[in-house]
TIPABA-386625 format. One line per 4 residues: number of its first residue (from 1); their letters; for each residue x, y, z of C-alpha. Coordinates in Angstrom, 3 decimals, always signed. Example, Ala and Ser with C-alpha at 12.3 -4.5 7.8 and 13.67 -1.06 7.14 Angstrom:
BEGIN
1 = as = +12.300 -4.500 +7.800  +13.670 -1.060 +7.140
This chain:
BEGIN
1 = mtfs = +87.260 +122.547 +153.164  +87.901 +118.818 +153.475  +90.776 +117.178 +151.640  +88.333 +115.278 +149.381
5 = lfrl = +86.490 +118.449 +148.505  +89.813 +120.189 +147.844  +90.852 +117.426 +145.467  +87.508 +117.646 +143.670
9 = caat = +87.821 +121.418 +143.246  +91.416 +121.080 +142.062  +90.486 +118.393 +139.569  +87.622 +120.501 +138.274
13 = alaa = +89.894 +123.503 +137.894  +92.493 +121.455 +136.003  +89.824 +120.046 +133.720  +88.529 +123.534 +133.004
17 = lffa = +92.070 +124.739 +132.292  +92.717 +121.788 +129.976  +89.466 +122.449 +128.110  +90.331 +126.126 +127.762
21 = lssl = +93.798 +125.349 +126.447  +92.412 +122.750 +124.032  +89.845 +125.206 +122.735  +92.530 +127.849 +122.374
25 = afaa = +94.727 +125.469 +120.407  +91.829 +124.584 +118.133  +90.866 +128.200 +117.621  +94.494 +129.120 +116.937
29 = dwpr = +94.315 +126.964 +113.814  +92.240 +129.764 +112.301  +92.470 +132.309 +110.819  +94.739 +130.933 +108.101
33 = qvtd = +96.622 +132.763 +105.412  +96.633 +131.439 +101.847  +98.716 +132.841 +99.003  +97.627 +132.621 +95.382
37 = skgv = +98.298 +134.586 +92.198  +96.176 +137.442 +93.529  +98.116 +137.860 +96.773  +97.714 +136.827 +100.413
41 = htlp = +94.228 +136.007 +101.683  +93.108 +135.576 +105.282  +90.457 +132.944 +105.934  +88.880 +133.805 +109.294
45 = qapt = +87.497 +130.356 +110.021  +87.006 +126.934 +108.500  +84.590 +127.265 +105.557  +81.145 +125.716 +105.834
49 = rivs = +79.708 +126.616 +102.410  +82.227 +126.181 +99.591  +81.353 +126.966 +95.992  +83.612 +125.522 +93.287
53 = tsvt = +83.342 +127.256 +89.931  +85.671 +124.591 +88.522  +84.286 +121.134 +87.779  +87.894 +119.922 +87.920
57 = ltgs = +88.382 +121.025 +91.531  +85.046 +119.641 +92.695  +86.104 +115.996 +92.644  +89.045 +116.679 +94.952
61 = llai = +86.832 +118.635 +97.352  +84.405 +115.720 +97.505  +87.265 +113.294 +98.130  +88.292 +115.121 +101.324
65 = dapi = +84.701 +115.584 +102.537  +84.930 +119.366 +102.219  +81.602 +121.187 +102.674  +80.976 +121.962 +99.019
69 = vasg = +77.429 +123.111 +98.304  +77.571 +123.916 +94.581  +79.764 +123.454 +91.536  +80.130 +124.640 +87.983
73 = attp = +79.391 +121.996 +85.364  +80.247 +121.053 +81.815  +77.947 +119.994 +78.981  +75.646 +117.272 +80.322
77 = gnrv = +75.931 +113.843 +78.764  +79.158 +114.447 +76.869  +81.948 +111.882 +76.825  +83.255 +112.863 +80.283
81 = adnq = +80.124 +114.054 +82.110  +76.840 +112.661 +83.445  +73.389 +114.138 +82.868  +74.099 +116.822 +85.467
85 = gflr = +77.244 +117.988 +83.739  +79.348 +116.603 +86.595  +82.306 +114.322 +85.871  +81.280 +110.686 +85.793
89 = qwgd = +83.822 +109.456 +88.329  +82.189 +111.437 +91.154  +78.769 +112.427 +89.814  +76.930 +109.916 +92.028
93 = iarq = +78.755 +111.168 +95.108  +77.862 +114.779 +94.321  +74.231 +113.739 +93.964  +74.269 +111.923 +97.305
97 = rqvq = +75.691 +115.009 +99.004  +73.168 +117.261 +97.267  +75.773 +119.410 +95.522  +73.905 +121.932 +93.386
101 = rlyi = +74.797 +122.733 +89.787  +75.699 +126.409 +89.436  +75.609 +126.718 +85.670  +76.712 +124.941 +82.523
105 = geps = +79.821 +126.344 +80.867  +79.541 +130.142 +81.081  +80.231 +131.338 +84.667  +77.593 +133.367 +86.490
109 = aeav = +78.389 +135.536 +89.517  +74.661 +135.705 +90.308  +74.413 +131.922 +90.527  +77.409 +131.853 +92.874
113 = aaqm = +75.996 +134.601 +95.109  +72.674 +132.764 +95.412  +74.484 +129.910 +97.202  +75.646 +132.277 +99.983
117 = pdli = +79.184 +130.826 +100.050  +81.847 +131.618 +102.622  +84.611 +130.437 +100.259  +84.786 +130.458 +96.455
121 = lisa = +87.357 +128.466 +94.477  +88.187 +129.142 +90.839  +90.736 +127.483 +88.576  +93.603 +129.499 +87.134
125 = tggd = +93.444 +127.880 +83.698  +91.367 +125.509 +81.633  +87.927 +125.568 +80.113  +86.322 +125.648 +83.567
129 = sala = +88.140 +128.791 +84.731  +86.014 +131.717 +85.972  +89.043 +133.972 +86.327  +87.362 +136.726 +84.294
133 = lydq = +84.797 +137.090 +87.092  +87.346 +137.287 +89.899  +86.498 +140.855 +90.952  +82.780 +140.104 +91.106
137 = lsai = +83.270 +136.829 +92.953  +85.721 +138.227 +95.486  +83.094 +140.813 +96.441  +80.786 +137.934 +97.446
141 = aptl = +83.167 +135.904 +99.623  +86.885 +135.095 +99.977  +87.936 +133.829 +96.549  +91.020 +131.740 +95.817
145 = viny = +92.631 +131.026 +92.438  +93.841 +127.418 +92.280  +96.342 +126.055 +89.756  +95.764 +122.430 +88.855
149 = ddks = +97.761 +122.232 +85.626  +101.221 +122.205 +87.203  +100.908 +119.601 +89.940  +99.846 +116.065 +90.698
153 = wqql = +96.314 +115.453 +91.946  +97.866 +114.433 +95.277  +99.489 +117.852 +95.684  +96.222 +119.518 +94.722
157 = ltdl = +94.422 +117.427 +97.339  +96.997 +118.444 +99.957  +96.588 +122.124 +99.078  +92.812 +121.942 +99.264
161 = gait = +93.048 +120.124 +102.578  +95.065 +122.981 +104.048  +92.627 +125.564 +102.672  +89.533 +123.836 +104.032
165 = gheq = +90.873 +122.413 +107.282  +90.529 +118.852 +105.974  +94.212 +117.940 +106.054  +93.597 +114.597 +107.724
169 = qaaa = +91.080 +113.522 +105.110  +93.469 +114.529 +102.320  +96.347 +112.614 +103.903  +94.168 +109.524 +104.368
173 = riad = +93.055 +109.531 +100.735  +96.617 +109.906 +99.496  +97.883 +107.133 +101.776  +95.118 +104.827 +100.551
177 = fner = +95.938 +105.605 +96.930  +99.696 +105.192 +97.413  +99.071 +101.722 +98.798  +96.964 +100.869 +95.755
181 = laka = +99.618 +102.324 +93.446  +102.411 +100.243 +94.988  +100.363 +97.070 +94.585  +99.450 +97.919 +90.997
185 = rakm = +103.034 +98.716 +90.024  +104.258 +95.417 +91.451  +101.775 +93.512 +89.288  +102.310 +95.301 +85.983
189 = tlpa = +104.424 +94.599 +82.930  +104.908 +97.922 +81.163  +104.468 +98.220 +77.377  +107.265 +99.437 +75.112
193 = qpvs = +108.785 +102.659 +76.403  +108.746 +105.633 +76.157  +105.051 +106.394 +75.864  +103.029 +109.295 +74.529
197 = alvy = +100.045 +110.125 +76.740  +97.328 +112.089 +75.019  +93.675 +112.954 +74.491  +92.727 +112.256 +70.864
201 = tpaa = +89.912 +113.985 +68.972  +89.265 +111.996 +65.769  +86.829 +114.439 +64.143  +89.258 +117.344 +64.418
205 = htan = +92.341 +115.213 +63.795  +93.995 +116.814 +66.849  +95.382 +115.752 +70.188  +96.388 +117.220 +73.513
209 = lwtp = +99.673 +115.691 +74.631  +100.128 +115.407 +78.403  +103.420 +116.887 +79.634  +105.485 +115.749 +82.644
213 = asaq = +103.915 +118.651 +84.582  +100.427 +117.187 +84.169  +98.709 +115.056 +86.778  +98.417 +112.324 +84.145
217 = gqll = +102.114 +112.453 +83.290  +103.156 +112.410 +86.919  +100.977 +109.416 +87.708  +102.409 +107.445 +84.801
221 = eqlg = +105.933 +108.226 +85.969  +105.030 +107.086 +89.490  +104.081 +103.747 +87.947  +107.426 +103.475 +86.139
225 = ftla = +106.400 +104.725 +82.691  +108.735 +107.033 +80.764  +107.150 +109.894 +78.836  +108.447 +110.443 +75.315
229 = tppa = +110.018 +113.854 +74.710  +108.494 +115.635 +71.696  +110.980 +116.839 +69.035  +112.544 +120.170 +69.942
233 = tlqt = +111.535 +121.575 +66.568  +107.898 +120.722 +67.088  +105.648 +123.714 +66.517  +103.053 +123.759 +69.269
237 = sqsq = +100.295 +126.026 +70.411  +98.862 +126.735 +73.823  +95.483 +127.967 +74.932  +93.301 +128.504 +77.970
241 = gkrh = +95.736 +130.630 +79.940  +99.146 +129.216 +78.971  +98.616 +125.810 +80.498  +101.579 +123.747 +81.641
245 = diiq = +99.966 +120.332 +81.380  +99.285 +119.976 +77.655  +100.841 +120.536 +74.250  +98.302 +120.936 +71.477
249 = lgge = +98.982 +118.900 +68.343  +97.326 +119.232 +64.961  +98.059 +118.882 +61.262  +101.601 +117.728 +60.533
253 = nlsa = +102.515 +118.220 +64.179  +100.170 +115.430 +65.229  +102.289 +112.587 +63.882  +105.536 +114.333 +64.839
257 = glng = +104.400 +114.790 +68.423  +103.227 +111.204 +68.902  +106.744 +109.761 +68.952  +106.289 +107.320 +71.825
261 = qsll = +106.719 +103.604 +71.290  +103.296 +103.166 +72.883  +100.277 +105.477 +72.912  +98.062 +105.839 +75.998
265 = lfan = +94.789 +107.590 +75.264  +93.221 +109.441 +78.180  +89.548 +110.441 +78.111  +89.137 +108.158 +75.112
269 = sdqe = +87.135 +105.023 +74.445  +88.164 +101.884 +72.596  +86.320 +103.243 +69.548  +88.459 +106.370 +69.529
273 = aaal = +91.598 +104.300 +69.925  +90.493 +102.266 +66.910  +89.923 +105.480 +64.950  +93.489 +106.588 +65.662
277 = qqdp = +94.869 +103.253 +64.489  +92.856 +103.506 +61.282  +94.061 +107.022 +60.455  +96.231 +106.618 +57.329
281 = llah = +98.321 +109.673 +58.286  +99.394 +107.931 +61.491  +99.919 +104.433 +60.087  +103.701 +104.881 +59.936
285 = lpav = +104.045 +105.493 +63.686  +105.765 +102.575 +65.462  +103.051 +102.474 +68.123  +100.336 +102.197 +65.462
289 = ahqr = +102.227 +99.774 +63.243  +102.778 +97.421 +66.182  +99.275 +97.945 +67.625  +100.511 +99.499 +70.847
293 = vwal = +97.593 +101.892 +71.282  +95.377 +101.698 +74.376  +92.353 +103.659 +75.564  +92.289 +104.400 +79.297
297 = gtet = +88.632 +105.349 +79.666  +86.595 +108.517 +79.341  +86.739 +109.373 +83.060  +90.489 +110.091 +82.944
301 = frld = +90.249 +113.564 +81.380  +90.695 +115.161 +84.800  +92.507 +113.244 +87.517  +91.348 +113.243 +91.120
305 = yysa = +91.209 +110.518 +93.756  +88.249 +108.830 +92.085  +89.461 +108.861 +88.482  +93.056 +108.054 +89.464
309 = trll = +91.818 +104.970 +91.316  +89.889 +103.856 +88.231  +92.954 +104.536 +86.099  +95.074 +102.234 +88.257
313 = erla = +92.530 +99.461 +87.814  +92.459 +100.003 +84.053  +96.252 +99.974 +83.695  +96.549 +96.842 +85.840
317 = tlfp = +94.033 +95.122 +83.549  +95.753 +96.239 +80.335  +99.305 +95.433 +81.458  +99.238 +92.452 +83.820
321 = as = +102.369 +90.801 +85.113  +103.864 +88.448 +82.558
């Protein structure tokens, strides 16, 4: 064997070894173990057909380019959803990626099975939770229970990135948003503090007050807002699986719970903000008396990368630098 041929063979062998080691390193990334409220789950490989039974989780999956093929939906054409029943902030993107609608409202294991998923995600709480069908769904494919009511949307995005193998996409989205947030904060003059952040329902004369554990509350605090603390004696109720992100207010508790110097209305329009200001039972509130009530747009009911970005733009418009 000539020296040149020897070098060629050696180089080929090294290249083959490098390729084998690289492939081994890539393969070693899977299987992955994920722990949720149901225990420890082993995901054998990166999912290629994800079904989200939670319309809340779907936006975050789209943001990290996860291979989601179908999603649960809410009532089409309501104040937060498009004609598909998908949330308005990402409905167009879901349509472009041909995400199928599983069902509207009531979960269906049959509809999930028809999509032939290799990973199913369900929310632990909220109106879009399919937790009651966990046993049926877990017989179809690996099924994970995801909490979104006790963390920021950024943490949720990070968790979903780890589950799907899209960590880099999640990190890139968060970095992009953090840059936008820093710029927005530098150009804002905050209204009177502290603030009450809520979703107001005029017809029922009720509100859901966002807590510091909510994605909405955490984002406001990242921008420098201070959340008002409800009175310790306030009688509250909880629903939908003992959620951490909201306190339900109604009756006499409504005015008692809205004790912020400013009111920020999530998932509400300007018309709903006007309705709150015209409510005679709330006229004595400092925020109402001094006209410090602002609607933040109907797409802010559930925060993900898309709605959080819109929220930043809205806040920067409402509270520009003085």
